[in-house]
SEGU-519898 format. One line per 8 residues: their letters; for each residue x, y, z of N, C-alpha, C, O. Coordinates in steps of 0.1 Angstrom, whole numbers, plus 5000, padded with zeros to 4 digits. Layout:
<nodes>
a = X/Y/Z/X/Y/Z/X/Y/Z/X/Y/Z | ...
</nodes>
This chain:
<nodes>
rfeekekg = 5010/4987/4999/5000/4998/5000/5011/5013/5000/5023/5015/5003 | 4996/5022/4993/5013/5036/4992/4999/5049/4993/4990/5050/4986 | 5003/5057/5004/4996/5069/5008/4997/5078/4996/4987/5085/4995 | 5005/5079/4990/5001/5086/4973/5008/5082/4961/5018/5076/4964 | 5007/5084/4952/5006/5075/4936/5018/5082/4931/5029/5076/4928 | 5017/5091/4930/5030/5100/4929/5043/5099/4934/5043/5090/4942 | 5058/5107/4932/5068/5108/4940/5073/5094/4937/5079/5090/4947 | 5072/5087/4928/5078/5079/4922/5079/5066/4930/5084/5056/4925
taenivat = 5074/5066/4941/5079/5053/4945/5067/5038/4939/5069/5027/4935 | 5059/5043/4939/5043/5030/4935/5047/5029/4923/5050/5018/4919 | 5047/5042/4915/5049/5041/4899/5064/5032/4896/5066/5022/4888 | 5070/5037/4902/5083/5029/4899/5084/5015/4899/5089/5008/4891 | 5076/5011/4912/5078/4995/4911/5067/4988/4905/5065/4976/4906 | 5059/4995/4899/5055/4990/4886/5061/4990/4877/5063/4978/4872 | 5069/5001/4871/5075/4998/4862/5087/4987/4862/5094/4982/4853 | 5087/4986/4876/5102/4975/4876/5095/4959/4876/5103/4950/4872
lkdnpfti = 5081/4957/4880/5076/4947/4878/5069/4944/4863/5066/4933/4858 | 5068/4954/4859/5067/4949/4841/5076/4950/4833/5076/4953/4822 | 5086/4947/4841/5100/4943/4833/5106/4933/4834/5118/4932/4829 | 5101/4925/4840/5108/4915/4852/5097/4905/4848/5086/4909/4846 | 5100/4891/4848/5088/4880/4848/5090/4875/4863/5100/4871/4869 | 5076/4875/4866/5071/4867/4882/5076/4856/4884/5073/4848/4875 | 5083/4850/4895/5083/4835/4899/5077/4833/4911/5075/4841/4920 | 5074/4822/4908/5066/4811/4923/5076/4810/4935/5087/4804/4934
tsveqkka = 5073/4815/4946/5086/4809/4955/5081/4804/4963/5089/4798/4970 | 5064/4800/4969/5064/4787/4976/5048/4785/4973/5040/4794/4969 | 5046/4775/4974/5031/4775/4974/5027/4762/4987/5032/4750/4985 | 5021/4765/4994/5017/4761/5008/5005/4757/5008/4995/4765/5008 | 5002/4740/5009/4989/4738/5012/4986/4728/5025/4993/4718/5028 | 4974/4733/5031/4973/4726/5046/4959/4722/5044/4952/4730/5039 | 4953/4707/5048/4941/4706/5056/4937/4712/5070/4942/4710/5082 | 4924/4722/5065/4919/4720/5081/4906/4714/5084/4900/4705/5079
ketaprlf = 4903/4722/5094/4888/4714/5096/4879/4730/5098/4886/4740/5100 | 4869/4732/5099/4862/4738/5102/4849/4734/5108/4840/4728/5102 | 4848/4740/5123/4837/4735/5130/4822/4743/5127/4821/4754/5122 | 4812/4736/5132/4799/4739/5127/4795/4756/5137/4799/4759/5148 | 4788/4762/5130/4782/4776/5141/4779/4767/5155/4775/4756/5156 | 4784/4779/5166/4780/4773/5175/4762/4775/5178/4757/4783/5169 | 4751/4769/5189/4743/4769/5193/4735/4784/5189/4740/4794/5184 | 4725/4784/5192/4722/4802/5199/4719/4805/5212/4713/4796/5218
dltslqve = 4722/4817/5219/4714/4822/5225/4709/4831/5220/4709/4832/5208 | 4704/4840/5228/4692/4851/5223/4702/4858/5217/4702/4856/5205 | 4712/4866/5222/4720/4878/5217/4722/4871/5199/4718/4876/5189 | 4728/4861/5200/4735/4855/5187/4720/4857/5176/4720/4863/5165 | 4710/4851/5184/4702/4846/5173/4688/4860/5168/4680/4861/5159 | 4691/4869/5181/4686/4881/5172/4693/4886/5161/4687/4892/5152 | 4709/4886/5162/4716/4892/5156/4715/4880/5143/4713/4887/5133 | 4716/4868/5139/4718/4863/5127/4700/4867/5122/4698/4870/5110
cnkkfgys = 4690/4867/5130/4677/4870/5120/4672/4888/5112/4664/4893/5105 | 4684/4894/5121/4689/4908/5119/4693/4908/5104/4687/4912/5094 | 4703/4904/5106/4713/4901/5092/4705/4899/5079/4705/4904/5068 | 4695/4882/5088/4692/4876/5073/4679/4882/5067/4678/4884/5055 | 4665/4886/5078/4658/4892/5073/4657/4906/5081/4645/4906/5085 | 4662/4914/5083/4663/4923/5088/4653/4928/5096/4648/4940/5094 | 4646/4916/5108/4640/4916/5122/4649/4929/5131/4661/4930/5132 | 4642/4936/5136/4646/4941/5148/4647/4930/5161/4640/4920/5163
addtlkvi = 4661/4936/5169/4658/4927/5185/4643/4918/5192/4639/4907/5196 | 4637/4932/5189/4622/4931/5197/4611/4923/5188/4600/4920/5193 | 4618/4920/5172/4602/4914/5168/4611/4896/5173/4605/4887/5179 | 4623/4895/5170/4630/4886/5170/4629/4878/5187/4631/4866/5189 | 4628/4887/5197/4623/4884/5208/4605/4879/5208/4600/4869/5212 | 4602/4887/5204/4584/4883/5204/4582/4869/5194/4573/4861/5197 | 4589/4867/5187/4584/4854/5175/4593/4839/5184/4590/4827/5183 | 4605/4844/5191/4611/4831/5198/4598/4829/5214/4593/4819/5219
qnlyekkl = 4596/4841/5216/4588/4838/5231/4571/4831/5221/4567/4820/5225 | 4567/4834/5214/4559/4822/5210/4561/4812/5205/4553/4803/5208 | 4570/4810/5199/4576/4796/5195/4579/4783/5210/4577/4771/5210 | 4585/4795/5222/4585/4786/5232/4575/4782/5242/4575/4773/5251 | 4561/4793/5235/4544/4790/5243/4542/4779/5237/4536/4769/5242 | 4547/4779/5219/4537/4772/5218/4545/4756/5220/4541/4747/5213 | 4556/4755/5228/4566/4738/5233/4573/4735/5218/4574/4724/5214 | 4577/4748/5209/4585/4745/5199/4600/4742/5203/4606/4732/5202
vtyprvdt = 4603/4753/5209/4617/4756/5215/4620/4761/5226/4613/4770/5231 | 4631/4758/5232/4633/4755/5245/4634/4770/5249/4632/4779/5241 | 4638/4776/5267/4636/4791/5268/4648/4800/5263/4660/4802/5264 | 4638/4806/5256/4647/4817/5249/4659/4821/5255/4671/4818/5253 | 4651/4833/5268/4663/4841/5275/4675/4836/5278/4678/4834/5290 | 4680/4834/5271/4692/4826/5278/4708/4833/5273/4709/4839/5263 | 4720/4829/5281/4729/4837/5276/4741/4827/5272/4752/4832/5269 | 4741/4812/5271/4747/4807/5268/4744/4797/5259/4733/4791/5259
tylpsdmy = 4756/4796/5248/4758/4789/5235/4760/4772/5238/4763/4765/5228 | 4758/4767/5250/4761/4752/5253/4753/4748/5260/4745/4754/5267 | 4751/4733/5257/4738/4725/5263/4747/4712/5276/4758/4707/5273 | 4740/4709/5288/4746/4703/5294/4749/4685/5289/4743/4680/5280 | 4758/4678/5298/4759/4664/5292/4746/4657/5292/4740/4650/5284 | 4743/4661/5307/4726/4649/5311/4716/4654/5290/4709/4645/5285 | 4718/4664/5284/4709/4664/5273/4714/4652/5263/4705/4646/5257 | 4725/4649/5261/4735/4641/5254/4724/4630/5248/4720/4630/5237
pkiagiig = 4719/4618/5258/4706/4610/5257/4696/4613/5248/4691/4605/5240 | 4693/4625/5251/4677/4629/5247/4680/4635/5231/4670/4635/5223 | 4693/4642/5225/4693/4642/5211/4687/4639/5205/4678/4644/5198 | 4692/4624/5205/4688/4613/5191/4669/4617/5190/4665/4623/5180 | 4663/4613/5200/4648/4614/5198/4646/4626/5194/4639/4627/5183 | 4651/4639/5200/4644/4652/5197/4647/4658/5179/4642/4667/5173 | 4656/4649/5175/4664/4649/5161/4652/4643/5150/4647/4649/5141 | 4650/4627/5159/4642/4615/5152/4625/4624/5148/4617/4623/5138
nmrnyeal = 4624/4632/5160/4612/4640/5156/4609/4649/5149/4598/4651/5147 | 4619/4658/5145/4621/4669/5133/4619/4666/5123/4629/4665/5116 | 4605/4662/5114/4600/4653/5107/4596/4663/5093/4594/4658/5082 | 4598/4679/5098/4603/4687/5085/4614/4685/5079/4616/4689/5068 | 4622/4680/5085/4639/4678/5082/4646/4665/5078/4657/4661/5082 | 4635/4658/5066/4637/4645/5065/4651/4642/5064/4660/4637/5072 | 4652/4647/5050/4661/4647/5044/4677/4653/5050/4687/4648/5045 | 4678/4660/5058/4690/4664/5066/4691/4652/5077/4702/4645/5078
ikpllgap = 4681/4649/5085/4683/4642/5100/4688/4625/5096/4695/4616/5101 | 4677/4625/5080/4685/4611/5079/4699/4606/5079/4701/4594/5082 | 4711/4615/5075/4725/4607/5075/4728/4609/5096/4738/4603/5102 | 4720/4616/5102/4723/4619/5119/4719/4608/5125/4726/4604/5135 | 4706/4601/5120/4703/4590/5127/4709/4575/5125/4707/4564/5131 | 4717/4579/5115/4722/4560/5107/4739/4558/5117/4746/4548/5115 | 4742/4569/5126/4756/4564/5133/4749/4574/5147/4739/4581/5147 | 4761/4569/5159/4762/4575/5170/4757/4590/5169/4762/4597/5160
irksskvf = 4751/4594/5176/4753/4614/5177/4765/4615/5181/4770/4606/5188 | 4771/4628/5176/4781/4632/5178/4782/4641/5191/4775/4651/5193 | 4792/4634/5199/4795/4645/5212/4806/4655/5214/4818/4650/5217 | 4803/4671/5211/4816/4675/5206/4815/4684/5221/4806/4683/5228 | 4826/4690/5223/4827/4702/5234/4825/4712/5233/4823/4721/5241 | 4823/4713/5217/4819/4727/5212/4805/4729/5216/4801/4741/5217 | 4796/4716/5219/4781/4718/5221/4779/4715/5234/4771/4723/5240 | 4784/4705/5241/4784/4698/5255/4793/4704/5263/4805/4700/5260
ddkkvtdh = 4791/4714/5274/4797/4719/5282/4793/4721/5298/4789/4733/5302 | 4794/4713/5307/4780/4720/5316/4793/4730/5323/4788/4735/5333 | 4802/4734/5323/4808/4744/5331/4799/4757/5324/4797/4767/5332 | 4795/4758/5308/4790/4768/5308/4774/4765/5306/4768/4770/5296 | 4768/4759/5314/4756/4763/5312/4749/4765/5329/4749/4758/5339 | 4744/4777/5328/4740/4782/5345/4722/4771/5342/4720/4760/5336 | 4713/4779/5349/4699/4772/5351/4692/4770/5335/4683/4762/5334 | 4697/4778/5323/4690/4770/5313/4702/4767/5301/4713/4767/5304
haiiptgv = 4699/4765/5292/4708/4760/5283/4707/4767/5268/4697/4774/5267 | 4716/4765/5256/4714/4772/5246/4696/4768/5238/4688/4759/5242 | 4694/4776/5227/4678/4776/5221/4682/4762/5213/4693/4759/5208 | 4672/4755/5214/4673/4744/5207/4653/4736/5205/4645/4733/5213 | 4653/4735/5193/4642/4728/5188/4637/4716/5203/4646/4709/5209 | 4626/4717/5205/4623/4703/5213/4615/4691/5209/4610/4683/5216 | 4616/4692/5197/4614/4676/5190/4600/4679/5189/4595/4673/5180 | 4593/4684/5194/4576/4687/5190/4576/4692/5175/4580/4703/5170
naqglvgn = 4569/4683/5169/4564/4685/5153/4559/4702/5148/4548/4707/5150 | 4574/4707/5139/4567/4723/5141/4557/4720/5126/4563/4720/5115 | 4544/4719/5128/4538/4720/5115/4529/4731/5117/4526/4737/5127 | 4526/4735/5102/4515/4750/5106/4520/4762/5107/4512/4772/5108 | 4538/4761/5108/4540/4772/5110/4540/4782/5095/4540/4777/5084 | 4541/4797/5098/4541/4806/5084/4548/4817/5090/4550/4819/5102 | 4551/4823/5079/4556/4841/5082/4567/4840/5092/4576/4832/5091 | 4567/4850/5102/4582/4851/5107/4583/4837/5119/4594/4837/5125
ealvydti = 4577/4831/5121/4578/4821/5133/4587/4809/5125/4596/4803/5130 | 4580/4806/5110/4585/4795/5099/4600/4803/5100/4610/4796/5102 | 4601/4814/5099/4615/4819/5095/4623/4814/5103/4633/4807/5102 | 4617/4820/5115/4630/4819/5129/4631/4803/5134/4641/4799/5139 | 4620/4795/5132/4625/4783/5135/4634/4775/5127/4643/4767/5129 | 4627/4780/5117/4639/4771/5108/4655/4777/5109/4664/4770/5106 | 4656/4786/5111/4672/4790/5119/4676/4781/5127/4685/4773/5126 | 4667/4782/5136/4671/4775/5151/4674/4762/5147/4686/4758/5149
akrflaaf = 4663/4752/5140/4664/4738/5138/4676/4737/5129/4684/4729/5133 | 4680/4745/5117/4691/4743/5114/4705/4740/5116/4713/4732/5112 | 4703/4755/5126/4717/4757/5136/4724/4743/5146/4735/4739/5148 | 4710/4738/5151/4711/4724/5160/4714/4710/5152/4718/4699/5155 | 4708/4716/5141/4711/4701/5129/4724/4700/5128/4729/4690/5133 | 4734/4711/5119/4741/4712/5121/4755/4711/5128/4766/4710/5123 | 4751/4711/5143/4758/4710/5155/4764/4698/5155/4776/4697/5160 | 4756/4685/5150/4760/4668/5149/4764/4664/5139/4764/4652/5137
ypdcevmn = 4769/4676/5128/4772/4670/5119/4788/4668/5113/4795/4677/5117 | 4793/4661/5108/4810/4665/5104/4815/4674/5105/4806/4681/5102 | 4825/4682/5109/4831/4695/5108/4835/4691/5088/4836/4681/5081 | 4836/4706/5088/4839/4709/5069/4854/4706/5069/4862/4710/5078 | 4856/4698/5059/4871/4699/5054/4878/4708/5044/4877/4705/5033 | 4884/4716/5046/4890/4727/5033/4903/4727/5031/4909/4728/5042 | 4908/4727/5022/4923/4729/5019/4924/4744/5016/4919/4751/5007 | 4934/4749/5028/4937/4764/5025/4952/4764/5021/4961/4757/5025
tvvlgavk = 4952/4773/5011/4964/4775/5001/4970/4786/5003/4962/4795/5005 | 4980/4789/5003/4988/4804/5007/5001/4801/4992/5009/4792/4991 | 4999/4809/4983/5012/4808/4975/5021/4821/4973/5016/4830/4966 | 5030/4822/4976/5040/4832/4978/5044/4839/4964/5039/4833/4954 | 5051/4850/4961/5059/4851/4946/5062/4867/4948/5059/4876/4955 | 5076/4863/4934/5081/4876/4934/5088/4882/4923/5096/4876/4916 | 5085/4894/4921/5093/4901/4906/5104/4905/4917/5102/4909/4928 | 5114/4903/4913/5128/4906/4918/5128/4904/4933/5128/4893/4938
eiefkatg = 5129/4915/4940/5130/4913/4952/5109/4919/4958/5103/4919/4969 | 5106/4922/4949/5093/4926/4954/5083/4917/4952/5079/4914/4941 | 5075/4908/4969/5066/4899/4977/5058/4903/4969/5055/4914/4965 | 5054/4892/4966/5038/4891/4969/5026/4878/4972/5030/4867/4969 | 5015/4878/4977/5009/4866/4981/4996/4865/4982/4988/4873/4988 | 4992/4854/4976/4976/4851/4977/4976/4840/4984/4985/4833/4986 | 4964/4840/4990/4952/4829/4998/4942/4822/4988/4936/4826/4977 | 4941/4814/4994/4925/4807/4985/4921/4791/4994/4930/4784/4999
kqildpgw = 4912/4790/4994/4901/4776/4999/4900/4767/4988/4902/4770/4976 | 4898/4756/4991/4890/4748/4985/4881/4736/4995/4886/4732/5006 | 4873/4733/4992/4862/4731/5002/4865/4713/5000/4859/4708/4990 | 4872/4704/5006/4872/4689/4997/4855/4687/5008/4846/4686/5000 | 4852/4686/5017/4842/4676/5022/4837/4686/5029/4843/4693/5037 | 4824/4687/5026/4810/4700/5032/4810/4700/5045/4815/4708/5053 | 4805/4687/5048/4803/4681/5066/4788/4694/5066/4780/4698/5058 | 4791/4697/5081/4781/4707/5081/4774/4715/5070/4762/4716/5066
rlvynkea = 4783/4720/5065/4776/4731/5052/4764/4724/5044/4755/4731/5041 | 4766/4711/5042/4756/4702/5036/4736/4711/5043/4726/4713/5036 | 4738/4715/5056/4728/4717/5065/4724/4725/5052/4717/4721/5043 | 4732/4741/5054/4726/4752/5049/4729/4749/5030/4729/4759/5023 | 4730/4739/5025/4733/4741/5012/4738/4748/5005/4751/4746/5004 | 4733/4759/4998/4744/4773/4996/4740/4782/4997/4738/4789/4987 | 4737/4785/5010/4729/4796/5018/4746/4800/5022/4756/4792/5023 | 4746/4816/5022/4756/4820/5034/4757/4815/5044/4745/4813/5048
vdedekee = 4768/4810/5055/4764/4808/5068/4767/4822/5073/4763/4825/5085 | 4772/4829/5067/4775/4845/5075/4773/4854/5065/4770/4851/5054 | 4774/4865/5070/4775/4876/5063/4791/4877/5059/4792/4878/5047 | 4801/4877/5066/4814/4875/5057/4817/4865/5048/4829/4864/5043 | 4808/4857/5046/4812/4842/5035/4804/4846/5024/4800/4836/5018 | 4800/4857/5020/4791/4864/5009/4801/4863/4998/4798/4860/4986 | 4815/4868/5002/4823/4868/4993/4832/4857/4994/4840/4854/5003 | 4829/4849/4979/4837/4839/4983/4852/4835/4984/4858/4841/4975
tqllpafe = 4860/4828/4990/4872/4827/4988/4881/4824/4977/4884/4812/4973 | 4885/4833/4972/4889/4824/4960/4895/4809/4952/4905/4803/4955 | 4891/4807/4949/4899/4794/4938/4909/4799/4934/4910/4810/4928 | 4922/4789/4939/4933/4792/4933/4942/4779/4921/4947/4768/4923 | 4941/4787/4908/4951/4774/4899/4962/4774/4908/4967/4783/4915 | 4966/4756/4902/4979/4749/4905/4987/4755/4906/4989/4760/4895 | 4995/4759/4912/5008/4766/4909/5024/4755/4915/5025/4748/4925 | 5031/4758/4908/5048/4745/4909/5053/4759/4915/5049/4770/4909
kgesgphe = 5064/4757/4930/5073/4763/4931/5086/4765/4919/5089/4756/4912 | 5091/4775/4919/5102/4777/4907/5092/4780/4894/5099/4779/4884 | 5081/4784/4891/5079/4781/4880/5078/4802/4875/5077/4811/4883 | 5078/4803/4864/5081/4820/4861/5072/4820/4848/5069/4811/4840 | 5068/4837/4850/5066/4833/4831/5063/4852/4837/5068/4858/4847 | 5053/4859/4825/5050/4871/4825/5038/4871/4827/5030/4863/4823 | 5034/4883/4834/5022/4887/4841/5018/4905/4840/5027/4913/4836 | 5007/4907/4842/5003/4919/4839/5003/4929/4854/4996/4926/4863
aflaegkt = 5012/4941/4856/5009/4948/4870/4999/4959/4870/4995/4963/4859 | 4995/4964/4878/4987/4982/4879/4987/4982/4891/4989/4974/4900 | 4982/5000/4891/4980/5003/4905/4961/5002/4905/4952/5004/4897 | 4963/4998/4917/4942/5002/4922/4944/5015/4930/4954/5017/4937 | 4935/5020/4930/4931/5035/4937/4919/5030/4943/4909/5026/4937 | 4920/5031/4956/4912/5034/4968/4907/5042/4978/4915/5051/4977 | 4898/5045/4989/4898/5054/4998/4899/5045/5008/4898/5033/5005 | 4901/5048/5022/4898/5043/5036/4882/5046/5036/4879/5050/5024
sapkpyte = 4874/5045/5042/4865/5044/5049/4860/5045/5064/4865/5037/5072 | 4852/5054/5066/4850/5053/5083/4842/5041/5089/4835/5036/5081 | 4843/5038/5098/4838/5027/5107/4819/5027/5099/4812/5037/5096 | 4815/5015/5097/4802/5019/5094/4791/5019/5106/4793/5013/5116 | 4781/5025/5104/4770/5027/5109/4765/5014/5115/4763/5003/5109 | 4764/5017/5131/4758/5002/5136/4748/4996/5126/4746/5002/5116 | 4741/4982/5129/4731/4979/5122/4724/4975/5136/4731/4978/5146 | 4710/4967/5141/4709/4963/5154/4716/4953/5154/4719/4950/5165
atllrame = 4722/4945/5147/4728/4932/5150/4740/4935/5158/4742/4931/5169 | 4747/4945/5150/4763/4950/5157/4761/4956/5169/4769/4955/5179 | 4750/4962/5167/4745/4973/5176/4743/4961/5194/4749/4964/5204 | 4735/4951/5193/4736/4937/5203/4750/4934/5206/4754/4934/5217 | 4759/4930/5194/4774/4926/5199/4778/4939/5207/4779/4939/5220 | 4781/4952/5197/4781/4957/5212/4778/4956/5223/4784/4952/5232 | 4768/4960/5222/4764/4955/5241/4766/4948/5248/4767/4952/5259 | 4769/4931/5242/4773/4924/5248/4789/4928/5252/4793/4926/5263
tagkqidd = 4795/4933/5245/4812/4939/5250/4810/4952/5257/4820/4958/5260 | 4797/4956/5260/4801/4974/5264/4813/4980/5254/4823/4987/5257 | 4808/4974/5241/4815/4985/5232/4824/4983/5223/4824/4986/5212 | 4834/4973/5232/4842/4968/5225/4847/4960/5213/4842/4949/5215 | 4853/4960/5201/4846/4954/5194/4857/4940/5191/4869/4940/5188 | 4848/4926/5193/4852/4915/5196/4846/4905/5188/4835/4900/5190 | 4855/4902/5177/4854/4888/5166/4852/4876/5174/4846/4866/5169 | 4857/4877/5184/4862/4858/5186/4855/4852/5196/4859/4851/5208
eelrdlmk = 4845/4848/5192/4836/4842/5198/4837/4838/5217/4829/4842/5226 | 4853/4827/5220/4860/4824/5230/4861/4835/5240/4857/4835/5252 | 4870/4851/5232/4866/4860/5240/4853/4869/5244/4852/4874/5255 | 4842/4869/5236/4833/4879/5237/4821/4869/5250/4811/4873/5254 | 4828/4859/5252/4819/4848/5259/4825/4854/5275/4817/4854/5284 | 4839/4860/5278/4848/4861/5287/4841/4878/5290/4840/4884/5301 | 4835/4882/5278/4832/4897/5280/4816/4897/5286/4812/4905/5293 | 4809/4885/5280/4797/4886/5291/4789/4892/5299/4779/4898/5298
dngigrps = 4797/4889/5306/4796/4895/5321/4796/4909/5322/4787/4915/5327 | 4806/4915/5315/4811/4932/5316/4800/4938/5307/4802/4950/5305 | 4787/4933/5300/4784/4938/5290/4772/4947/5293/4769/4948/5305 | 4765/4955/5283/4754/4964/5290/4743/4958/5288/4741/4955/5276 | 4731/4954/5297/4721/4950/5301/4721/4933/5300/4732/4929/5304 | 4713/4924/5296/4713/4907/5300/4704/4909/5286/4700/4919/5282 | 4703/4892/5280/4699/4889/5268/4684/4896/5265/4680/4901/5254 | 4677/4895/5279/4665/4893/5277/4660/4911/5280/4649/4914/5278
traaiiet = 4671/4921/5285/4666/4935/5285/4672/4939/5273/4667/4950/5271 | 4679/4936/5264/4692/4938/5253/4679/4948/5240/4682/4958/5234 | 4668/4943/5241/4663/4947/5228/4649/4956/5236/4640/4959/5228 | 4648/4961/5247/4639/4966/5256/4645/4981/5256/4640/4992/5257 | 4658/4978/5256/4670/4990/5256/4669/4991/5247/4671/5003/5247 | 4668/4989/5235/4668/4993/5223/4657/5000/5219/4658/5010/5213 | 4648/4994/5222/4635/4996/5217/4629/5013/5224/4622/5022/5219 | 4638/5013/5239/4634/5025/5243/4639/5036/5239/4633/5046/5240
lfrrnyik = 4653/5035/5231/4659/5048/5225/4650/5049/5212/4646/5060/5210 | 4647/5040/5204/4635/5044/5194/4627/5055/5202/4631/5066/5201 | 4618/5052/5209/4609/5050/5212/4610/5067/5219/4602/5076/5217 | 4621/5067/5226/4627/5084/5229/4634/5089/5219/4641/5099/5221 | 4633/5086/5210/4638/5097/5194/4651/5099/5197/4656/5109/5192 | 4659/5090/5203/4675/5092/5207/4680/5086/5191/4687/5094/5184 | 4677/5076/5187/4678/5067/5173/4671/5066/5164/4661/5073/5165 | 4673/5059/5153/4663/5059/5142/4667/5051/5134/4678/5048/5133
rerknvvp = 4658/5047/5128/4665/5033/5116/4665/5041/5106/4656/5050/5105 | 4679/5038/5094/4676/5043/5081/4681/5031/5075/4692/5025/5076 | 4672/5028/5068/4672/5012/5063/4677/5002/5071/4670/5002/5081 | 4686/4995/5072/4695/4987/5079/4699/4991/5091/4700/4984/5100 | 4704/5006/5091/4713/5008/5096/4704/5015/5112/4692/5017/5111 | 4710/5017/5122/4704/5023/5137/4715/5038/5133/4727/5038/5129 | 4708/5048/5136/4715/5065/5132/4713/5071/5145/4702/5067/5150 | 4722/5080/5151/4712/5090/5162/4706/5101/5155/4710/5102/5143
titgmeli = 4698/5107/5159/4690/5117/5162/4700/5130/5163/4713/5131/5164 | 4690/5141/5161/4701/5155/5167/4693/5156/5180/4698/5165/5186 | 4685/5150/5185/4682/5148/5201/4691/5142/5209/4693/5145/5221 | 4697/5129/5203/4701/5119/5208/4719/5126/5209/4725/5127/5219 | 4723/5131/5195/4730/5138/5198/4734/5149/5209/4743/5150/5217 | 4724/5156/5206/4726/5170/5218/4725/5165/5231/4728/5173/5240 | 4718/5148/5238/4722/5146/5249/4732/5142/5251/4737/5144/5262 | 4739/5136/5243/4754/5132/5243/4763/5142/5248/4772/5142/5257
rvinnell = 4759/5156/5236/4770/5167/5238/4766/5172/5257/4775/5171/5266 | 4757/5174/5258/4752/5179/5268/4756/5176/5284/4758/5185/5292 | 4754/5157/5285/4763/5153/5296/4776/5153/5294/4781/5146/5285 | 4785/5162/5303/4800/5167/5302/4806/5157/5310/4818/5157/5311 | 4798/5147/5318/4808/5136/5325/4812/5125/5317/4802/5118/5316 | 4821/5120/5311/4825/5107/5299/4823/5098/5307/4817/5088/5303 | 4826/5099/5323/4820/5081/5331/4809/5084/5331/4806/5076/5340 | 4797/5091/5328/4783/5083/5329/4781/5080/5314/4771/5072/5313
ksaemtgk = 4788/5085/5301/4784/5079/5294/4789/5067/5287/4785/5062/5277 | 4802/5062/5297/4809/5051/5293/4801/5040/5292/4792/5037/5301 | 4803/5029/5277/4802/5012/5280/4806/5011/5288/4800/5009/5298 | 4821/5010/5289/4825/5000/5294/4824/5000/5312/4824/4990/5321 | 4821/5013/5314/4821/5016/5331/4805/5017/5335/4801/5020/5347 | 4796/5012/5323/4783/5009/5325/4786/4996/5328/4781/4992/5339 | 4794/4985/5320/4794/4972/5322/4799/4967/5334/4794/4958/5341 | 4808/4973/5337/4816/4969/5352/4805/4966/5363/4800/4957/5369
weyklrqi = 4802/4988/5362/4785/4986/5369/4775/4969/5366/4779/4959/5372 | 4770/4969/5362/4767/4952/5355/4771/4944/5364/4765/4938/5373 | 4782/4945/5363/4793/4927/5364/4792/4931/5381/4781/4926/5382 | 4794/4935/5392/4795/4944/5401/4777/4939/5407/4775/4933/5417 | 4771/4942/5400/4761/4942/5407/4755/4927/5406/4749/4920/5415 | 4759/4925/5396/4755/4907/5393/4766/4900/5409/4762/4894/5419 | 4777/4902/5406/4784/4897/5421/4776/4898/5434/4773/4889/5443 | 4773/4911/5433/4763/4913/5451/4755/4906/5449/4754/4897/5457
e = 4747/4905/5441/4734/4897/5437/4737/4884/5438/4729/4876/5435
</nodes>
């Protein structure tokens, strides 16, 4: 990357590249396994439904509450993505009763159900466990309820499928002393991805990882070099999905699931209250929706400006207070 096009550096390098052959210096292929996404807690379900269907956190909470009252899913207001070990003997029965998913349950019932530490962990379960189907046959569901139930059901079934096997490839090349790197991924055995067929499992996966041709170390030849100009952009506005994640970690940007778990005790609100907090801000006209984004209103920005004490506005401090209150409790 270069900050400026001129001053010779970037353009000089392009000139050097054009006049010399490109040589592959290293080709590394590693087999790897990708585990299925974790089961849902309330926040991750609200995040998923906001990404996939544009539902607000409150919409998802209302739908999942209805499904719970119809005895189709387990207790929803939870903050764990694990099941206790004593649930393991019941799993085959639950899967066997999910007749709407005949094609997906067939491969699972032909062999012993997989017991993974990513699914079963007694230490990470308190009064309630992750949200899963109860095994009651979900017939006649329509609209929002059908979509949310399907999201939970597929996540549950995927958890017991084999890992997805991939081949990660890293190719290094050079022109004279100028180095380049390309990475690619090839799916060898889809495993749990069969549950999702061609659906993107996550927003990030919509950009397909590039498939690389077969390179050999030492091969050399002509190539095309060019400068691509771009601009850096400011952080994207929050959506309800990213706002929920930010509340969970008191505003800290954390993508790693394990680290996010450690922060959960220091978050703002609890899984059952976060939707209500967001709705209150909408109702008081501090924030508004612009398409999928959540943006502050003039009133909201004015409120933050008027509060001079940074401590009172600190998401991290609020998270610490919540944590201490729970310790007292």
